[in-house]
C-alpha positions as CSV (number, residue, x, y, z in Angstrom):
1,M,0.0,-19.9,-20.4
2,T,-3.5,-19.0,-19.4
3,T,-3.4,-18.7,-15.6
4,L,-1.3,-16.9,-13.1
5,T,-1.6,-16.4,-9.3
6,A,0.3,-13.6,-7.5
7,M,0.3,-11.7,-4.3
8,A,-0.6,-8.0,-4.1
9,P,1.6,-7.1,-1.0
10,A,0.6,-4.5,1.5
11,K,2.9,-1.5,2.5
12,L,3.6,0.6,5.4
13,N,4.6,4.3,5.3
14,L,7.5,4.2,7.8
15,F,7.1,8.0,8.0
16,L,5.2,10.7,6.2
17,H,6.3,14.3,5.9
18,I,4.1,16.8,3.9
19,T,6.4,19.2,2.4
20,G,4.0,21.5,0.4
21,R,1.0,21.8,-1.7
22,R,0.9,22.1,-5.5
23,K,-1.4,24.4,-7.5
24,D,-3.5,21.4,-8.6
25,G,-4.3,20.6,-4.9
26,Y,-2.0,17.5,-4.5
27,H,0.3,17.5,-1.5
28,T,4.0,17.0,-2.0
29,L,5.6,14.6,0.4
30,Q,8.4,12.5,1.6
31,T,7.9,8.9,2.8
32,V,9.4,5.5,2.8
33,F,7.3,2.7,1.5
34,Q,8.1,-0.6,3.3
35,L,6.7,-3.6,1.4
36,L,5.4,-6.6,3.4
37,D,5.4,-10.3,2.8
38,W,1.6,-10.3,3.3
39,G,-1.3,-9.0,1.2
40,D,-4.1,-9.9,-1.1
41,T,-4.0,-12.7,-3.6
42,L,-5.2,-12.6,-7.1
43,Q,-5.7,-15.4,-9.6
44,F,-5.9,-14.6,-13.3
45,E,-7.3,-16.7,-16.1
46,S,-7.1,-15.4,-19.6
47,N,-9.7,-16.1,-22.3
48,N,-11.0,-14.8,-25.6
49,S,-14.3,-13.4,-24.4
50,G,-13.2,-9.7,-24.8
51,E,-14.5,-9.1,-21.3
52,V,-12.8,-8.8,-17.9
53,T,-14.7,-10.2,-14.9
54,L,-13.9,-10.1,-11.2
55,E,-14.9,-12.5,-8.5
56,G,-14.4,-11.8,-4.8
57,P,-15.7,-10.3,-1.7
58,D,-18.2,-7.4,-1.5
59,L,-15.6,-4.6,-1.6
60,G,-18.2,-1.8,-0.7
61,F,-17.9,0.2,-3.8
62,E,-19.3,0.2,-7.4
63,T,-17.7,-1.9,-10.0
64,K,-16.9,1.2,-12.0
65,D,-14.7,2.4,-9.2
66,N,-12.8,-0.8,-8.8
67,L,-9.1,-0.3,-9.4
68,I,-8.6,-3.9,-10.4
69,L,-11.0,-3.7,-13.3
70,A,-9.8,-0.1,-14.2
71,A,-6.2,-1.4,-14.4
72,A,-7.2,-4.5,-16.6
73,R,-9.3,-2.4,-19.0
74,R,-6.5,0.3,-19.3
75,I,-4.2,-2.3,-21.0
76,Q,-6.9,-4.5,-22.5
77,Q,-6.8,-5.1,-26.3
78,P,-9.7,-6.2,-28.6
79,G,-10.5,-9.9,-28.1
80,L,-8.6,-10.3,-25.0
81,G,-10.4,-11.3,-21.8
82,A,-9.7,-12.5,-18.3
83,H,-11.5,-13.7,-15.2
84,I,-9.9,-12.4,-12.0
85,R,-10.5,-14.0,-8.5
86,L,-9.6,-11.8,-5.5
87,Q,-8.8,-13.1,-2.1
88,K,-8.9,-10.0,0.1
89,C,-6.9,-9.8,3.2
90,V,-5.8,-6.1,3.3
91,P,-8.5,-3.9,4.9
92,M,-10.0,-1.0,3.0
93,G,-9.2,2.4,4.3
94,G,-6.3,1.1,6.3
95,G,-3.4,3.0,4.8
96,L,-1.8,-0.2,3.6
97,G,-2.2,0.4,-0.1
98,G,-4.4,-2.7,-0.8
99,G,-6.4,-1.3,-3.7
100,S,-3.2,0.2,-5.3
101,S,-1.3,-3.0,-4.9
102,D,-4.2,-4.9,-6.4
103,A,-4.1,-2.6,-9.5
104,A,-0.3,-3.0,-9.8
105,T,-0.3,-6.7,-9.6
106,T,-3.2,-6.8,-12.2
107,L,-1.1,-4.7,-14.6
108,L,2.0,-6.9,-14.1
109,A,0.1,-10.1,-14.4
110,L,-2.0,-9.4,-17.4
111,N,0.9,-7.7,-19.3
112,R,2.6,-11.1,-19.0
113,L,-0.6,-13.3,-19.5
114,W,-1.7,-11.3,-22.5
115,D,1.8,-11.0,-23.9
116,L,1.5,-7.3,-24.4
117,Q,5.2,-6.6,-23.7
118,L,4.6,-3.2,-22.2
119,T,7.8,-1.8,-20.7
120,A,8.3,-1.0,-17.1
121,T,8.2,2.6,-17.9
122,Q,4.9,2.2,-19.7
123,L,3.5,0.3,-16.8
124,L,4.6,2.9,-14.2
125,D,3.0,5.7,-16.3
126,I,-0.2,3.7,-16.5
127,G,-0.1,3.1,-12.7
128,L,0.4,6.7,-11.9
129,E,-2.8,7.5,-13.9
130,L,-4.7,5.0,-11.6
131,G,-3.3,6.4,-8.3
132,A,-0.2,7.9,-6.7
133,D,0.6,4.8,-4.7
134,V,0.4,2.4,-7.7
135,P,3.9,2.9,-9.1
136,V,5.8,1.7,-6.0
137,F,4.0,-1.7,-6.3
138,I,4.8,-1.9,-10.1
139,A,8.5,-1.1,-9.4
140,G,8.4,-3.8,-6.8
141,Y,10.9,-2.5,-4.2
142,S,10.8,-0.7,-0.9
143,A,11.5,2.9,-1.6
144,W,12.1,6.4,-0.6
145,A,9.4,8.4,-2.3
146,E,9.0,12.1,-3.0
147,G,6.7,14.3,-5.2
148,I,3.2,13.0,-4.7
149,G,4.7,9.6,-4.0
150,E,5.7,8.7,-7.5
151,V,9.4,9.8,-7.5
152,L,11.0,6.5,-6.2
153,T,14.5,5.7,-5.0
154,P,15.1,2.0,-4.0
155,V,16.3,1.6,-0.4
156,D,17.6,-1.4,1.5
157,L,15.7,-1.5,4.8
158,P,16.9,-3.5,7.7
159,P,15.0,-6.8,8.4
160,R,12.2,-6.1,10.8
161,W,9.0,-7.6,11.8
162,Y,5.9,-5.5,12.0
163,L,2.8,-5.7,14.2
164,V,-0.1,-4.0,12.3
165,I,-3.2,-3.2,14.2
166,F,-6.6,-2.6,12.5
167,P,-8.8,-0.4,14.8
168,Q,-11.8,-1.2,12.7
169,T,-12.2,2.5,11.8
170,P,-11.7,3.3,8.1
171,V,-10.3,6.8,7.5
172,N,-11.2,9.2,4.7
173,T,-7.9,10.4,3.2
174,G,-9.7,13.4,1.6
175,E,-10.9,14.5,5.1
176,I,-7.5,14.4,6.5
177,F,-5.8,16.4,3.8
178,S,-8.5,19.0,4.0
179,Q,-8.0,19.8,7.7
180,G,-6.6,23.2,8.5
181,Q,-4.6,22.0,11.4
182,L,-2.6,19.6,9.1
183,T,1.1,20.5,8.8
184,R,2.0,21.2,5.2
185,D,5.4,22.8,5.4
186,T,7.6,20.2,7.0
187,P,11.2,20.8,5.7
188,A,12.6,18.2,3.4
189,I,15.1,15.7,5.0
190,T,17.6,13.4,3.5
191,I,17.5,9.6,3.4
192,A,20.5,9.6,5.9
193,A,18.4,11.7,8.3
194,F,15.6,9.2,8.1
195,F,17.9,6.3,9.0
196,E,19.2,8.4,11.9
197,G,15.6,8.5,13.2
198,H,14.6,12.1,12.3
199,S,11.0,11.5,11.0
200,R,7.4,11.4,12.0
201,N,3.9,11.0,10.4
202,D,2.5,14.6,9.9
203,C,-1.0,13.1,9.7
204,Q,-0.9,11.1,13.0
205,D,-2.1,13.8,15.5
206,V,-4.9,15.0,13.2
207,V,-6.1,11.4,12.7
208,A,-5.9,10.5,16.3
209,R,-8.0,13.6,17.1
210,L,-10.7,12.9,14.5
211,Y,-10.8,9.2,15.1
212,P,-10.5,8.5,18.9
213,E,-10.4,4.7,18.3
214,I,-7.1,5.1,16.3
215,G,-5.8,7.4,19.1
216,K,-6.5,4.6,21.6
217,A,-4.7,2.1,19.5
218,L,-1.7,4.4,19.2
219,K,-1.7,4.8,22.9
220,W,-2.0,1.1,23.7
221,L,0.8,0.2,21.3
222,E,3.0,2.8,23.0
223,N,3.4,0.4,25.9
224,F,5.5,-2.0,23.8
225,A,7.3,0.2,21.1
226,E,7.1,3.4,19.2
227,P,3.7,3.4,17.4
228,R,3.3,4.9,14.0
229,L,0.3,5.6,11.8
230,T,0.7,4.2,8.1
231,G,-0.2,6.9,5.6
232,T,-3.4,8.7,6.7
233,G,-4.4,5.5,8.5
234,A,-6.4,3.8,9.9
235,C,-3.9,1.1,10.7
236,V,-1.1,1.7,13.2
237,F,2.1,-0.4,13.6
238,A,5.3,-0.9,15.4
239,A,8.6,-2.5,14.4
240,F,10.3,-5.4,16.2
241,D,13.6,-7.3,15.8
242,S,11.9,-10.8,15.9
243,Q,8.8,-12.5,14.8
244,A,8.3,-14.1,18.3
245,E,8.3,-10.7,20.0
246,A,5.8,-9.2,17.5
247,E,3.5,-12.2,17.8
248,S,3.6,-12.2,21.6
249,I,2.2,-8.6,21.5
250,R,-0.2,-9.5,18.8
251,D,-1.8,-12.0,21.1
252,Q,-2.5,-9.3,23.6
253,V,-4.3,-6.9,21.2
254,P,-7.7,-6.1,22.7
255,A,-11.0,-6.7,21.0
256,P,-12.5,-5.5,18.7
257,W,-9.3,-4.6,17.1
258,S,-7.6,-7.2,14.8
259,A,-3.9,-7.5,14.0
260,V,-1.4,-9.2,11.8
261,V,2.3,-9.7,12.0
262,A,4.3,-9.4,8.8
263,Q,7.9,-9.2,7.7
264,G,9.3,-6.3,5.9
265,V,10.7,-7.2,2.5
266,N,12.8,-5.0,0.1
267,R,11.6,-6.8,-3.1
268,S,7.9,-7.5,-3.8
269,P,6.8,-11.1,-3.6
270,A,4.7,-10.4,-6.8
271,L,7.8,-10.0,-8.9
272,A,9.2,-13.4,-7.9
273,Q,5.8,-15.2,-8.3
274,L,5.3,-13.7,-11.8
275,A,9.0,-14.5,-12.7
276,L,9.7,-10.9,-13.5
277,P,13.3,-9.7,-13.7
278,K,14.8,-7.8,-10.8
């Protein structure tokens, strides 16, 4: 086998509670990661060049900061090479985990393509070194998350369709977490409490204040369903029982915003595409 193609699915944070702050500056949190059946697509072609190259759109940052290349080089062994083609759909700075998911799919695909036989635990550890959101995409299931987002418990979420709106306003996560007004002491809740509806996004009010366009999108979506911010934004979303209902509202989304309708899934499409075990 020399080629593989796989999705890097987007995610939503169905809620986000910030429960504290560690001495190293990282915030502790509780959240639920909902995987979607929509995301980026990556094609991998192995070779013996000893180099990893990436082809795709202008991603707006230096190659040295690219998570796809960082992930590939983290597990690369002498003599192994690959050319990666990225079809980018998930907007940067949207809170949908696009870069983290790209890195996770890269680790999973190249581990198989290069026959490295790294274990799931090894890949999870490597993923966490790359970013706090990477492990959930490596594990490949929608999950309840704690710690800094790396302590994962699989959850079976009900089938829902999500309308996701991109207000065309990238958010700087570091800026949000540095705000003095940000709530950092939300009491921990249980998974049962989440399913009973006792949750919110602690970043939502701060983001809406700092980024008025996102506040407008939340207000507009409120006309149809309960709007939520995903992560620290910038994307906002709402859940619906049917694809038709979500698409009818998507067709009303005002310019210059863009939107997509995606179905929530409990298992990552990448695992099936790469024929990885459940």
